[in-house]
Every structure is written in C-alpha cells, then in structure tokens.
C-alpha positions as CSV (number, residue, x, y, z in Angstrom):
1,X,54.7,-29.4,-87.3
2,X,58.1,-30.9,-87.7
3,X,57.6,-34.0,-89.9
4,X,60.1,-36.8,-89.7
5,X,60.0,-40.3,-91.2
6,X,60.7,-41.9,-87.8
7,X,57.7,-40.1,-86.3
8,X,55.5,-41.8,-88.9
9,X,57.0,-45.2,-88.5
10,X,55.8,-48.3,-86.5
11,X,58.7,-50.2,-85.0
12,X,59.1,-53.8,-84.1
13,X,61.7,-55.0,-81.6
14,X,63.3,-58.4,-82.3
15,X,65.2,-60.4,-79.6
16,X,67.3,-62.4,-82.2
17,X,68.0,-65.3,-79.9
18,X,64.3,-66.0,-79.6
19,X,62.8,-64.9,-82.9
20,X,63.4,-67.7,-85.5
21,X,66.1,-70.4,-85.8
22,X,67.1,-71.1,-89.4
23,X,69.9,-73.6,-88.7
24,X,68.3,-76.0,-86.2
25,X,70.6,-75.3,-83.2
26,X,67.9,-74.1,-80.9
27,X,69.0,-70.4,-81.1
28,X,67.4,-67.7,-83.3
29,X,69.7,-66.1,-85.8
30,X,70.0,-63.4,-88.5
31,X,69.1,-65.7,-91.3
32,X,65.9,-66.4,-89.3
33,X,65.0,-62.7,-89.3
34,X,65.6,-62.6,-93.1
35,X,63.2,-65.6,-93.6
36,X,60.5,-63.8,-91.6
37,X,60.7,-60.3,-93.1
38,X,57.6,-60.9,-95.2
39,X,55.6,-61.6,-92.0
40,X,56.7,-58.2,-90.7
41,X,55.9,-56.5,-93.9
42,X,52.4,-58.0,-93.8
43,X,52.1,-56.8,-90.2
44,X,52.7,-53.3,-91.4
45,X,55.8,-52.3,-89.5
46,X,58.7,-50.4,-91.2
47,X,61.4,-50.2,-88.5
48,X,63.1,-53.1,-86.8
49,X,65.1,-52.7,-83.6
50,X,67.3,-55.7,-83.2
51,X,68.7,-56.5,-79.7
52,X,72.5,-57.2,-79.6
53,X,74.0,-59.8,-82.0
54,X,77.7,-58.9,-81.9
55,X,80.3,-61.1,-80.4
56,X,79.8,-61.6,-76.7
57,X,80.3,-64.1,-73.9
58,X,76.5,-63.6,-73.3
59,X,76.8,-62.9,-69.6
60,X,74.1,-60.3,-70.1
61,X,72.6,-61.7,-73.3
62,X,74.7,-59.7,-75.7
63,X,74.9,-56.4,-73.8
64,X,78.5,-57.4,-73.0
65,X,80.1,-56.9,-76.4
66,X,83.5,-58.2,-77.1
67,X,83.8,-57.1,-80.7
68,X,81.7,-54.2,-82.1
69,X,82.5,-55.2,-85.7
70,X,81.7,-58.9,-85.7
71,X,78.5,-60.9,-85.5
72,X,78.6,-63.6,-82.8
73,X,78.7,-67.0,-84.4
74,X,75.5,-68.1,-82.6
75,X,73.7,-65.5,-84.7
76,X,75.5,-66.2,-88.0
77,X,78.2,-64.2,-89.8
78,X,78.9,-60.7,-91.0
79,X,77.8,-61.8,-94.5
80,X,74.4,-62.7,-93.0
81,X,74.2,-59.3,-91.5
82,X,75.0,-57.6,-94.8
83,X,72.3,-59.8,-96.4
84,X,69.8,-58.7,-93.7
85,X,70.5,-55.0,-94.2
86,X,70.1,-55.4,-97.9
87,X,66.9,-57.5,-97.7
88,X,65.3,-55.1,-95.2
89,X,66.1,-52.0,-97.2
90,X,64.6,-53.6,-100.3
91,X,61.4,-54.2,-98.4
92,X,61.3,-50.6,-97.1
93,X,62.3,-51.6,-93.5
94,X,65.0,-49.7,-91.6
95,X,67.1,-51.5,-89.1
96,X,68.1,-50.1,-85.7
97,X,71.1,-51.7,-83.9
98,X,71.6,-51.7,-80.2
99,X,74.4,-49.3,-79.4
100,X,76.1,-50.4,-76.1
101,X,78.9,-48.0,-75.4
102,X,78.7,-47.3,-71.6
103,X,80.5,-50.6,-71.2
104,X,81.9,-53.5,-73.1
105,X,82.8,-57.1,-72.3
106,X,85.8,-58.0,-70.1
107,X,86.7,-60.2,-73.1
108,X,87.0,-57.2,-75.5
109,X,90.6,-56.7,-76.8
110,X,90.7,-53.3,-75.1
111,X,90.2,-54.8,-71.7
112,X,92.5,-57.7,-72.4
113,X,95.3,-55.2,-73.4
114,X,94.6,-53.1,-70.3
115,X,95.1,-56.2,-68.2
116,X,98.2,-57.5,-69.9
117,X,100.1,-54.1,-70.2
118,X,99.7,-51.4,-67.5
119,X,101.4,-49.0,-69.8
120,X,99.0,-49.6,-72.8
121,X,96.7,-46.8,-74.0
122,X,93.8,-49.1,-73.3
123,X,94.5,-49.0,-69.6
124,X,92.9,-45.5,-69.7
125,X,89.9,-46.8,-71.7
126,X,88.4,-48.0,-68.4
127,X,87.5,-46.5,-65.0
128,X,90.2,-47.7,-62.7
129,X,91.0,-46.7,-59.1
130,X,93.3,-47.7,-56.3
131,X,91.9,-49.8,-53.5
132,X,92.0,-46.9,-51.0
133,X,89.9,-44.8,-53.4
134,X,86.9,-47.0,-53.8
135,X,83.4,-45.9,-53.3
136,X,80.4,-47.6,-51.6
137,X,78.4,-47.7,-54.9
138,X,76.2,-50.7,-55.6
139,X,76.0,-52.1,-59.1
140,X,72.7,-52.5,-60.9
141,X,73.0,-56.3,-60.7
142,X,74.0,-56.2,-57.0
143,X,77.3,-56.0,-55.1
144,X,80.0,-53.4,-55.4
145,X,80.7,-51.6,-58.6
146,X,84.4,-52.3,-58.0
147,X,86.2,-55.5,-59.0
148,X,89.9,-56.2,-58.7
149,X,91.7,-55.7,-61.9
150,X,93.2,-59.1,-62.9
151,X,97.0,-59.1,-62.5
152,X,97.0,-56.0,-60.3
153,X,97.7,-55.9,-56.6
154,X,95.8,-52.8,-55.7
155,X,93.7,-51.6,-58.6
156,X,90.0,-52.0,-59.3
157,X,87.8,-51.4,-62.3
158,X,84.3,-50.0,-62.2
159,X,81.2,-51.7,-63.6
160,X,77.7,-50.2,-63.4
161,X,76.3,-53.6,-64.4
162,X,77.9,-57.0,-64.1
163,X,81.6,-57.5,-63.3
164,X,82.0,-58.9,-66.7
165,X,80.9,-55.5,-68.1
166,X,83.7,-53.0,-67.4
167,X,82.6,-49.4,-67.8
168,X,84.3,-47.4,-70.6
169,X,86.1,-44.2,-69.6
170,X,84.4,-41.5,-71.6
171,X,86.8,-38.9,-70.1
172,X,89.4,-40.3,-72.5
173,X,89.0,-38.5,-76.0
174,X,90.9,-41.3,-77.8
175,X,88.4,-43.8,-76.6
176,X,85.6,-41.6,-77.8
177,X,87.1,-41.4,-81.2
178,X,87.2,-45.2,-81.4
179,X,83.5,-45.4,-80.6
180,X,82.6,-42.7,-83.1
181,X,84.5,-44.6,-85.8
182,X,82.6,-47.7,-85.0
183,X,79.2,-46.0,-85.2
184,X,79.9,-44.4,-88.5
185,X,81.1,-47.7,-89.9
186,X,77.6,-49.2,-89.4
187,X,75.8,-46.1,-90.5
188,X,77.8,-46.2,-93.7
189,X,76.5,-49.7,-94.2
190,X,73.0,-48.3,-94.6
191,X,71.3,-49.0,-91.3
192,X,68.5,-46.7,-90.1
193,X,70.0,-45.8,-86.7
194,X,70.4,-47.0,-83.1
195,X,68.7,-47.7,-79.9
196,X,71.2,-46.4,-77.5
197,X,71.7,-48.5,-74.3
198,X,72.3,-47.2,-70.8
199,X,73.4,-43.8,-72.2
200,X,72.8,-41.8,-69.0
201,X,75.7,-43.6,-67.3
202,X,78.5,-42.3,-69.5
203,X,79.5,-39.5,-67.1
204,X,80.7,-40.4,-63.6
205,X,81.0,-38.0,-60.7
206,X,84.8,-37.5,-60.9
207,X,85.0,-36.7,-57.1
208,X,83.8,-40.3,-56.5
209,X,82.1,-39.6,-53.2
210,X,80.6,-42.1,-50.9
211,X,76.8,-41.9,-50.3
212,X,74.6,-42.8,-47.4
213,X,73.8,-46.5,-47.4
214,X,70.3,-47.4,-48.7
215,X,70.3,-51.1,-48.1
216,X,71.4,-53.9,-45.7
217,X,74.5,-54.5,-47.7
218,X,75.9,-51.1,-46.6
219,X,76.1,-49.9,-50.2
220,X,74.4,-47.0,-52.1
221,X,72.9,-47.0,-55.5
222,X,75.4,-46.4,-58.3
223,X,72.8,-44.0,-59.9
224,X,73.7,-41.3,-57.3
225,X,77.2,-41.0,-58.8
226,X,76.9,-42.1,-62.4
227,X,73.4,-41.4,-63.8
228,X,72.7,-38.1,-65.6
229,X,75.8,-36.4,-64.0
230,X,76.7,-32.8,-64.6
231,X,78.8,-32.7,-67.8
232,X,77.2,-35.6,-69.6
233,X,75.8,-33.1,-72.2
234,X,79.3,-32.4,-73.4
235,X,79.8,-36.1,-74.3
236,X,76.4,-36.4,-75.9
237,X,76.8,-33.2,-78.0
238,X,80.1,-34.4,-79.3
239,X,78.7,-37.9,-80.0
240,X,75.9,-36.5,-82.1
241,X,78.1,-34.1,-84.0
242,X,80.6,-36.8,-84.8
243,X,78.1,-39.4,-85.9
244,X,74.3,-39.2,-86.0
245,X,73.7,-35.7,-87.3
246,X,75.7,-36.5,-90.5
247,X,73.1,-39.2,-91.5
248,X,69.3,-39.3,-92.0
249,X,69.1,-41.8,-89.1
250,X,67.0,-42.2,-85.9
251,X,68.4,-42.5,-82.4
252,X,66.4,-43.8,-79.5
253,X,67.9,-43.2,-76.1
254,X,67.4,-45.4,-73.1
255,X,67.4,-42.4,-70.8
256,X,66.3,-43.3,-67.2
257,X,65.9,-40.4,-64.7
258,X,66.5,-37.4,-67.0
259,X,65.5,-34.3,-65.0
260,X,62.4,-32.7,-66.4
261,X,64.3,-29.4,-67.1
262,X,66.7,-31.3,-69.3
263,X,64.2,-33.2,-71.4
264,X,64.5,-30.9,-74.4
265,X,68.3,-31.3,-74.3
266,X,67.9,-35.1,-74.8
267,X,65.3,-35.0,-77.5
268,X,63.4,-32.5,-79.5
269,X,64.5,-30.2,-82.3
270,X,68.2,-30.0,-81.3
271,X,68.3,-32.9,-78.8
272,X,71.1,-35.4,-78.5
273,X,68.7,-38.1,-79.7
274,X,65.6,-38.3,-82.0
275,X,63.5,-39.7,-79.2
276,X,63.9,-41.1,-75.7
277,X,62.1,-43.9,-73.9
278,X,59.8,-42.8,-71.1
279,X,59.6,-45.3,-68.3
280,X,57.5,-43.2,-65.9
281,X,54.3,-45.3,-66.5
282,X,55.9,-48.5,-67.7
283,X,55.3,-51.0,-64.9
284,X,52.4,-50.3,-62.6
285,X,53.9,-52.4,-59.7
286,X,57.5,-51.2,-60.2
287,X,59.3,-50.9,-56.9
288,X,62.0,-48.2,-57.4
289,X,64.9,-50.5,-56.9
290,X,63.4,-52.5,-54.1
291,X,63.6,-56.3,-54.4
292,X,61.3,-58.0,-56.9
293,X,59.4,-59.8,-54.1
294,X,58.1,-56.4,-53.0
295,X,54.9,-55.9,-55.0
296,X,53.2,-52.5,-54.5
297,X,49.5,-52.0,-55.1
298,X,48.4,-49.7,-57.9
299,X,45.2,-48.3,-59.3
300,X,44.0,-47.4,-62.8
301,X,43.3,-43.9,-61.6
302,X,46.9,-43.3,-60.4
303,X,48.4,-45.1,-63.4
304,X,46.5,-43.1,-66.0
305,X,47.5,-39.9,-64.3
306,X,51.1,-40.9,-65.0
307,X,50.3,-41.4,-68.6
308,X,48.6,-38.0,-68.9
309,X,51.4,-36.3,-67.1
310,X,54.0,-37.9,-69.2
311,X,52.3,-37.0,-72.5
312,X,51.8,-33.4,-71.2
313,X,55.4,-32.9,-70.2
314,X,56.9,-34.5,-73.3
315,X,54.7,-32.4,-75.6
316,X,55.5,-29.2,-73.7
317,X,59.2,-29.8,-74.0
318,X,59.0,-31.0,-77.7
319,X,60.2,-34.5,-76.8
320,X,59.2,-37.4,-79.0
321,X,58.9,-40.8,-77.3
322,X,58.8,-44.4,-78.5
323,X,55.6,-45.7,-77.0
324,X,56.0,-49.2,-75.7
325,X,54.3,-51.6,-73.3
326,X,56.9,-54.4,-73.7
327,X,60.6,-54.9,-74.4
328,X,63.3,-57.4,-73.8
329,X,63.7,-56.2,-70.2
330,X,60.1,-56.5,-69.1
331,X,57.5,-59.1,-68.3
332,X,54.6,-59.5,-70.7
333,X,52.2,-56.6,-70.6
334,X,49.0,-58.6,-70.0
335,X,50.5,-60.3,-66.9
336,X,51.6,-56.9,-65.5
337,X,48.1,-55.4,-65.8
338,X,45.7,-58.4,-65.4
339,X,45.2,-61.5,-63.3
340,X,45.2,-64.8,-65.2
341,X,41.4,-65.0,-65.3
342,X,41.1,-61.5,-66.8
343,X,43.4,-62.1,-69.7
344,X,41.5,-62.5,-73.0
345,X,41.2,-61.0,-76.4
346,X,39.5,-57.9,-75.1
347,X,41.9,-57.0,-72.3
348,X,44.9,-57.8,-74.5
349,X,43.8,-55.6,-77.4
350,X,42.6,-52.9,-75.1
351,X,46.0,-52.4,-73.4
352,X,47.7,-52.6,-76.8
353,X,45.5,-49.9,-78.3
354,X,45.7,-47.6,-75.3
355,X,49.5,-47.4,-75.8
356,X,49.5,-47.5,-79.6
357,X,47.6,-44.3,-80.3
358,X,49.5,-42.1,-77.8
359,X,51.6,-39.2,-79.2
360,X,54.9,-40.8,-80.2
361,X,56.2,-43.7,-82.3
362,X,54.6,-47.1,-81.5
363,X,57.1,-49.9,-80.7
364,X,55.8,-53.5,-80.7
365,X,57.8,-56.2,-79.1
366,X,58.0,-59.6,-80.8
367,X,55.0,-61.8,-79.8
368,X,53.1,-58.8,-78.3
369,X,51.0,-58.8,-81.5
370,X,50.0,-62.4,-80.7
371,X,49.1,-61.8,-77.1
372,X,52.1,-63.8,-75.8
373,X,52.1,-64.2,-72.0
374,X,54.6,-64.7,-69.2
375,X,56.8,-67.7,-69.2
376,X,55.6,-71.0,-67.7
377,X,59.0,-71.8,-66.1
378,X,58.6,-74.2,-63.2
379,X,62.2,-74.8,-62.2
380,X,64.5,-71.9,-61.1
381,X,67.5,-73.6,-62.7
382,X,66.1,-72.9,-66.1
383,X,66.4,-69.1,-65.6
384,X,68.9,-67.5,-68.0
385,X,68.6,-63.9,-67.1
386,X,71.3,-62.7,-64.7
387,X,69.1,-60.2,-62.9
388,X,66.4,-62.9,-62.3
389,X,69.0,-65.2,-60.8
390,X,70.1,-62.4,-58.5
391,X,66.6,-61.5,-57.4
392,X,65.8,-65.2,-56.8
393,X,68.7,-65.4,-54.4
394,X,67.6,-62.1,-52.8
395,X,64.2,-63.6,-52.1
396,X,65.6,-66.9,-50.7
397,X,67.9,-64.8,-48.4
398,X,64.8,-62.9,-47.2
399,X,63.2,-66.2,-46.0
400,X,61.1,-67.1,-49.0
401,X,60.8,-70.8,-49.9
402,X,62.0,-71.9,-53.3
403,X,58.4,-72.0,-54.6
404,X,57.6,-68.6,-53.1
405,X,60.8,-67.1,-54.5
406,X,60.1,-68.6,-58.0
407,X,56.6,-67.1,-58.0
408,X,57.9,-63.7,-56.8
409,X,60.6,-63.3,-59.4
410,X,58.8,-64.9,-62.3
411,X,56.2,-62.1,-62.2
412,X,58.9,-59.6,-63.3
413,X,61.6,-61.8,-64.9
414,X,63.2,-60.6,-68.1
415,X,63.1,-64.2,-69.3
416,X,59.3,-63.7,-69.7
417,X,60.0,-61.6,-72.9
418,X,62.7,-64.0,-74.1
419,X,60.8,-67.3,-74.6
420,X,60.8,-68.4,-78.2
421,X,58.5,-66.6,-80.7
422,X,55.4,-68.8,-81.3
423,X,55.0,-69.4,-85.1
424,X,53.0,-72.6,-85.3
425,X,51.3,-75.3,-83.2
426,X,54.0,-77.7,-84.2
427,X,57.0,-78.9,-82.2
428,X,58.8,-76.1,-80.3
429,X,56.1,-73.7,-81.7
430,X,57.8,-73.7,-85.1
431,X,60.6,-71.7,-83.7
432,X,63.2,-74.4,-84.3
433,X,63.4,-78.1,-85.1
434,X,65.8,-78.5,-82.2
435,X,65.2,-77.9,-78.5
436,X,65.2,-74.2,-77.9
437,X,67.7,-72.4,-75.6
438,X,64.7,-71.4,-73.4
439,X,61.5,-73.4,-73.1
440,X,58.6,-72.5,-75.3
441,X,55.5,-71.2,-73.4
442,X,52.8,-73.8,-72.6
443,X,50.1,-71.9,-74.5
444,X,51.9,-71.9,-77.9
445,X,49.2,-74.1,-79.6
446,X,46.6,-71.3,-79.0
447,X,48.7,-68.2,-79.4
448,X,50.8,-68.5,-82.6
449,X,51.2,-66.8,-86.0
450,X,49.6,-69.6,-88.1
451,X,46.5,-69.9,-85.9
452,X,46.0,-66.2,-85.6
453,X,46.6,-65.5,-89.3
454,X,43.7,-67.8,-90.1
455,X,41.4,-66.1,-87.6
456,X,40.0,-62.8,-88.7
457,X,39.1,-61.9,-85.1
458,X,42.6,-62.7,-83.7
459,X,44.9,-60.4,-81.7
460,X,47.3,-60.4,-84.6
461,X,44.6,-59.1,-87.0
462,X,43.7,-56.4,-84.5
463,X,47.3,-55.2,-84.4
464,X,47.3,-55.2,-88.2
465,X,44.2,-53.0,-88.2
466,X,45.7,-50.6,-85.7
467,X,48.8,-50.2,-87.8
468,X,46.8,-49.7,-91.0
469,X,44.7,-47.0,-89.4
470,X,47.7,-45.1,-88.2
471,X,49.7,-45.5,-91.4
472,X,47.1,-45.4,-94.2
473,X,43.7,-44.2,-93.1
474,X,42.2,-40.7,-93.3
475,X,43.1,-40.3,-89.6
476,X,46.8,-40.7,-90.2
477,X,47.9,-37.1,-89.7
478,X,45.8,-36.7,-86.5
479,X,47.1,-40.0,-85.0
480,X,50.7,-39.1,-85.7
481,X,50.9,-35.4,-85.3
482,X,47.8,-34.5,-83.4
483,X,47.8,-32.9,-79.9
484,X,47.1,-35.2,-76.9
485,X,44.2,-34.2,-74.6
486,X,43.0,-36.4,-71.7
487,X,39.3,-36.7,-71.2
488,X,36.9,-38.2,-68.6
489,X,39.4,-37.3,-65.8
490,X,36.8,-38.0,-63.1
491,X,36.2,-41.6,-64.2
492,X,38.5,-43.9,-62.2
493,X,38.3,-46.9,-64.5
494,X,38.2,-45.3,-67.9
495,X,41.4,-44.3,-69.6
496,X,40.6,-42.0,-72.5
497,X,42.2,-39.2,-74.6
498,X,41.7,-37.2,-77.7
499,X,44.1,-36.7,-80.6
500,X,43.3,-33.3,-82.1
501,X,44.6,-31.6,-85.2
502,X,43.2,-28.8,-87.5
503,X,39.8,-28.8,-85.8
504,X,39.3,-32.6,-86.0
505,X,39.2,-35.0,-83.0
506,X,39.8,-38.7,-82.7
507,X,39.0,-40.2,-79.3
508,X,40.5,-43.3,-77.7
509,X,38.3,-44.8,-74.9
510,X,39.4,-47.8,-72.8
511,X,37.0,-49.5,-70.3
512,X,39.6,-50.7,-67.9
513,X,37.3,-52.9,-65.9
514,X,35.7,-56.4,-66.3
515,X,32.1,-55.1,-66.4
516,X,29.7,-53.1,-68.5
517,X,30.0,-49.3,-68.2
518,X,27.7,-46.6,-69.5
519,X,29.6,-43.7,-70.8
520,X,28.4,-40.3,-72.0
521,X,30.4,-39.8,-75.1
522,X,30.5,-36.0,-75.1
523,X,27.8,-33.6,-74.0
524,X,28.5,-31.4,-77.0
525,X,28.8,-34.3,-79.5
526,X,26.1,-34.5,-82.1
527,X,27.4,-37.8,-83.5
528,X,30.5,-39.9,-83.8
529,X,32.1,-42.1,-86.4
530,X,33.4,-45.5,-85.2
531,X,36.9,-46.2,-86.5
532,X,38.0,-49.3,-84.5
533,X,36.6,-51.5,-81.7
534,X,37.7,-54.8,-80.2
535,X,34.0,-55.8,-80.0
536,X,31.8,-56.4,-83.1
537,X,29.3,-53.8,-82.0
538,X,29.3,-50.5,-80.1
539,X,26.0,-50.2,-78.4
540,X,24.7,-46.7,-77.9
541,X,21.4,-45.4,-76.5
542,X,20.2,-42.0,-75.6
543,X,23.6,-40.3,-75.8
544,X,25.3,-43.2,-73.9
545,X,27.8,-45.7,-75.1
546,X,27.6,-49.1,-73.4
547,X,31.2,-50.2,-73.1
548,X,31.7,-54.0,-72.7
549,X,34.3,-55.3,-70.3
550,X,37.8,-54.2,-71.4
551,X,36.4,-52.6,-74.6
552,X,38.4,-50.1,-76.5
553,X,36.9,-47.9,-79.2
554,X,38.5,-45.4,-81.5
555,X,36.0,-42.8,-82.8
556,X,36.0,-39.5,-84.6
557,X,34.0,-36.9,-82.7
558,X,31.8,-34.4,-84.5
559,X,30.7,-31.3,-82.6
C-alpha cells in the first residue's frame, strides 16, 4: 500500500471568475477566494485546484496565457496571489495551479517576438510551416489548425485549439527550459502542485501527414497527428525530472486517449504524473467528437460497466485517478443524468456519492455540493464559451432553428459550469454587488450556501458527511486504499460496489431508478452496519433492503 497525502485528500475545483467577487466588478477574484477559505475548511476539503488566473486576453477563459508569471488584473495582483498561498497553507489547504504549456496566447511576448523578428530565437518556440507543407488537420474548436503568421507571406503557425492559442514547439530544448524554470518558480512559492492541461498534445507527428477526411469540411481530427504521439514520453520524463520530482507536490494530468498499455507510464509508482483524469465514463451521452446536437441514448447498465471497467484497469496498472463528475468543461452532473422532473435531493446526492467513494481522490467542482444545475440562459448572445458559440453555429448550419440550436447546445455548454457560485438568496446570489459577467441561475434562492447551511438535511450537509466519513471515520483506510469490487452485476438499474481491505468490506449501493426496489443485500451476510444514507431510514425485511427512489446507502458488510 503506497500511501501518499494526495491519495488521502479531497479536492475542490474553483473557477475563479465565478467563485466570489470581492471588489464589486462582477468578476470573481483571488481575494474572493481568500474570503471564502473558511467555508471550504468547514466543508472539509484540503486541496484546491484553481482554474487559470494568469494574464490572458480570455479568448478561452484564461487557457490562453500571455504571461505565466503575472496575475491577470481582473483577478487581482501577484500580491493577492502570495496572500492566497499563505492563507491556504495556514489553513492546511494545498493549492493546485492550472499548468497550460501545450500552447500560450498569441499576445505572449514569445509569439510577439516571433512575429516581429523572423531571426529571433522565439521563432522556433512555435510550430511553423510553409504554405505548401500544411496538413488537413482540424482544430478542437473547428477549422484548420493552421493560421497565417502575421507579417509573413507564406508561413503558418499551428494551433490545436483556437487560432489565438499558438502551440508551443516542444521539440525546442531552449523552450522546454523556459517552461521548467517557470514551473519551479511557482513550486518554490509553496504551492501543492498542478493540474496539467492538454498535456497529451505536446508531441506532434513530425512527418505531418494528411489523414482521410472525417467531416463535411474535408478536414481530419487533429488528434490523429498530435495526441499521444510516439516520443511524447521523452518530453514528459524530462519535464518530471526537471520539476515535479524535486518537490513533494501532486500533478494531475488531463490525459485524453492514453492507450491502455501506456497507463502505468502516465501515472503509478514511476509515472509522469501523480494521477490522471479518466474520462471514459464522464458523460453518458458523449458523442465522440460529433456535433453537440447529436444526442446518443445511454443506459445505466452500459454506463456502469464503463465505471467497473475503468476501476479495474486503473487498479491493475497501478494508476490513481481524480474521481470527478463535474468540472469547468462540463454541464452540471444532475442535468446530464436526469430529466428535470427527476432532479431532487435523492438523485443529486446519489450520483454524488456514487462517484465520491470510488477508488481515487474525490474532486468536487464549485457548486456541485449545493446541487447547482445547468444555466438558465435564454438568449444565445449571452454565451461566453468559445466552444458553445461554435456548436451553436454548427447547429444553425445543420438546419436547426435558433430555439432548437439553443436547446441543443445548452445541454452540454461549458457555460453551465461557469455561472456564478450561489452564496445567498440576495441580489446576484451573493456572488457580487454588481451585475455578474454571466447571469446567475434562476434557482439561486433555493440552492445557495446560506439556505443549505441552515438545513441539516441539505445537499451541502450530505457532502460534508461524505467528506467526514472518508477523512475521519473508522472506515477511512478502506475507503481510501481498499480494493474496488463491483457487485450485483445482473441488476440493470443498480450501481453498486465494495471497497475491501484487510478482511473488511464497505458496500456502496445506488438505486438508479425513480421507484422502490427490493434488494437482497448479500446471501452470505449475517448483518450490516449502516454508515450513510440519503433517506432517514433504511427499510429491511426478511433479508431484503427496500431501496427508495434514487437511494444511496453505504454499509459495512459482516459475513
């Protein structure tokens, strides 16, 4: 059992623009996070992942960084950041920064020098090719990955994402040293580590081949030539040796599409990162790159098999995963899994508990602990997210009406996760005294911190109980380090699993249906001890447990 502090943590992701506004400009800031640290301590978390707050034109909400050493003025100052690091450390909270080094902003001084001086060293900091050498690769945000280099007649730069996010040329060792210096600068400041963004794109296929078109635009996915390419391990090995392994820090890789055979290289005992996100069971109606208006059917039976398979594979390869149901790039979990009429206390807490007790480190996204739901945006002009805007146009071009296109993209829009945090039932949900940058959700008077703190049976209190059980109860070791074993495989609408350690078993059972269900707990079980339930009572009779609609129970099994 390889014990690590980050395996025993509970993490909380903050999207700073929407967390809390301390200076009445309608935008969340670093001082706002400082003011709310006590709330997070009371919740029970001990790691905070903060989405980007460095200087940026905000084309992609901060994931286009123009200065890796300076806080963007909309979030405050470097002095505010120093104060946040100190305050968090004093309260026993470790901070994770978002590390965005596959690309930077086109406003970064490196790119500006590359434009202004063809002979500058920065010219080779980017992936640049002649017009007759361009590939047919499609960027993540649509259109070609190639954009003409300003001031050049026949040169183009590559961008996996938006054209304002030029990719950095990791083939250049001098660039890599600049990046390592920056990483060590922040680790020396006392932060706890990094969530590493889009890291699987660092290595490009240096042959730059064309691929068969996979869409009506005649282009092919950029992933074919720049995701998990042969040789990326050399970059990641050097990155770790020059930075992370010299500190007691945690690194969380955003690693889409890693081949199963390479999982242990990315995480595990000697992996490039402490843990990597697993997206294989993230969104049940995900469409594998198809337009957002394409919504595929899914079943609980199929979805839970993805969870079981993921847990089995990660465990076999010694990979540790940050378990998450929400993040800044996803719609709210309750809307992804349930229709509006099915969303209530039981369904919200059930889906939260199902994920929370899996093998791995739980990550909670801001507002998830309140049961926050998808945005109530009624006008497409309000959209802020670049990907949502693109998908809205895709739907219009496919023949959808404006109302139909709005409905189709709002179901999956990243803006759903970015509406302001709901603190009170007052103006603007207590997020700010000024009009927020994105509208507050309509349900803020019902779902907010103040209301839920006063209600012992609230979603917020349920999350506090889950955290306390994992962190401080007699079941702590089992729930953190125990094996994962799926149970009731033949029950289509029950998702259940055991956590097993040193002869003891804790079982998590989720009734994933809106009706009563009689469940035989375990033929060999003599009795059980209830640990947690989202209903007041667990009814049992003649060896059966009567599960209420969307009930979740956590029990210790005695055999």
